[in-house]
N, C-alpha and C positions, 0 to 999 in steps of 0.2 A: 882417957876418956876417946869415945869412938867419933871419927871424924862424921859429917852429914851422909856421906857416903856411903861408909860401911855402913851406918844404920839401915839404910835406905834397900843396901843388900842384904842385909840380914831378912829384910820385911819380906824377902822376894822368896825366900825358902827356895837358896838356887841349886839342892840338891834335887829339888823337883822341877826344876827348867828343863826342855831338851837339851840334848849333848853338845849340837851345834852354835847354840845361843851361851852354852859358857865358854865353849873354845874360842868362839868371836870375840867375846868380849873378855875374855882374860878372867875369868872366876874361877880358876881351880878345876879346870874338868879332868887333867890328867890323873890317871888311875896311879892307887900305891901299890899295887898286888903285884908282886914279880920282881923280876931285875928291874935295873934302872933303864930306862927306853936309850936304845942307841943313838936319835935321832931326835931333832925337836918338832915339833910340828910344822914349824914355819920353814924348815928344810922338808921336808915331809909335801908341805905343798906346793914348792919352788919346783920340787922336782916334778908335780904334777901338772904346771902349766907350763913347763918344756914338754912333756910327752902332749898334751894338747896343741900348744901352737906348733909341732911337728905334724902328727898324725890326727888331730882332731879328735874331739871326744869320742868318737867309734875306734881312735884305738888306745884309751884308757881305761885300763882297768886295773883292779887293786892287783891281779899276775905281773903287769907290764908293770906299774907303776914299784912292785915291789923288790922287780928283777935288777933294778940299775942301783939300788939302796942295799942288795946282797940278804936284804929280808925275803922274809915266807909270806904269801901272801897275807895270811892271817894273822902274822905278825905286827900286822898295819893298825887291828883293830883294835891296839894300845893305843893308838895316835887320835884316828877317827872311828864311830861306829858304824860307818856304814857310808856305800858311796852318794850318795845325796846329802850324807853333810859333808863329804869329802868336796864336791862342787860346790856347793852353796859358799862354803869358806875358799877353795878357790878365787870364783866370781868375785869374792870381796876384795881379794887381796888385787886382781887384774885389775877393776877398775879406781882402785886405789883413791888419792884424793881428788877432787875440782880442786882448778887452780882456783889460788889463796888470794883473791882479788878482790876487795871491798868494790860493793855496789856501786855505778856512776849514775849519773845524773843521766842517762840515759838508758833503762831497762831493757829497750827493744833490744838495743845491739851487745849487752850484756847477755840478754836472753840467747840469742845465736850463737855469741862466745861458747858460751855452755855447751849447747846442743853440738856445735864441734869438737868442742873438748872431750865432752861422751865419747861421740864417736871416732874421735881416736886413737880411747882407749881399746873399741872392740874394733878396730882396725889390727891393731898390735896383737889383739892372742881375738882371732877370727871365730873361735869356736864359741866365743860369749853367745852368739846369735843362736846359737843350737839349743844352748840352756834351757828351758821351756819356766813361766813364770807361771808360779800357782798361787802365790800369794803378795800381799805388801812385803819387801824387803825389812831383815830384820838384825843383822848386820853394819857393825859401823861406817865402814865405806861407803856402802850402799845407801846409808839414811844420809852419810855429808850430802851427798849428790842431790838429793832432795830439798837438805834444808838449804843448800846454797842457792839452789834455782828458787825455791820458797822467799829468803833475802832480796833475790830480786826485783822476784812480783811482789814481794811489799809497796816496789814505787808506782807498779802497774794501774792503770784504772779497776783492774779486777777485784771483785770482790774478792775479801780473805777465804770463802767457805770454795769461791771458784779455782783459784790458785795452785789447791793441790790437780785437781783435774788437769789443769793446762802441764802441771808439772809431770803428771804420768801420760798424758796426751803427748807431749814432747819424748818424753822417754821411748815411748811405743815407734814414733817417727824413726828414731835413732838406732833401734834396731832392727824396725825394717828396713831401714836403707843401709845396714851394713851386712843384713842377709844378703839383699841384692846384689852391694859390689862383690861379695864374696862369691855367688852365683857366678857371676859376671867374671872376674878374674879365673875362676877356677878353669875355664874354658867348656870343651863339648862335652855332654851329658844326654842319658835318655832326655830329659827336659828341652834342653836346647833341640834335639833333633826335630823334638814334636814340633816347636817353634816354628823351626824350617821348613815346616811342613804343612803350617797352619794356612799359607799363604791358597796353597790346593785346595786343602781338604775343607777350607772354611772361607774361600773367599767370597761367597754369596752369602751365607751365612752370616757373619760377620765383617761387611764391607772396610765399616769405618775402622775395626781395633786391626785390620788386615793391614791395611794401609799405614796408620801410624806404627806397626810391626817393622814395615821395613827400613825405618833409619836407622840413626845406626847409635845402638846402646853399647857401649864398653863404657863409656863413660859415665856413670850415673852422677857422680857431685852436683851436675844441674838442677839434676828430679832435686836432692839432697833442698840445697838451697834454697828452690821454687816451694816445695813442703815447707820449711821452716819459714819461710819469707809468710810465707799466706797463712799461717798458726798466727806469726807475729800479727800479722796486720788484723786480722779477726778476733786477737786479744785486745789490742789496741781500739779497735770500734766496739767493743763492749762501754767504756766510759762513754 
């Protein structure tokens, strides 16, 4: 007798699902053609994340991933059908699971802790902020992060329909500040050079911005705390 989950999976017409969905959810996406794969998909993802952590997404290609594994680049397509699939699975593994804590009576503190925990994942894997978001997440860990904050916001004054919007807003703040932190820590760049010239180029046109940019920007943690606290105060005011 089939379990309820098996029955539900059968109704999904698994073979018609995108390859990335079948891999992420363990729905038997591996091919049965050809020789037995040398590695597991998990091993492939681990190596891909190592490369991205060291060299960024720009340093990750099917060729650069295949080389340390002793594979031809074309052999990787036995594990993932495209680089896009590879990156989507890498994101899911890199963010991992959210903190496994039960919501407390102070939803605002829990929401801040959630944002800090997600930022920690971005700090460990700076390339995460380079991944272009093209739609709602569809992999298990990414969805678990959303579910976790929705559980927290269930105790807030927000209506149920606004809780998902608030979750996506906090996710966006984390992504933006992770990108800013990475930019600050990476040292001088063409953009930094331009910002250094801005006082001379735009002091008259942008006097307030020019003055603001004269202060120390090497530590953006205060900016992150301000953004998260401002959003949470705004959410609390919804009641």
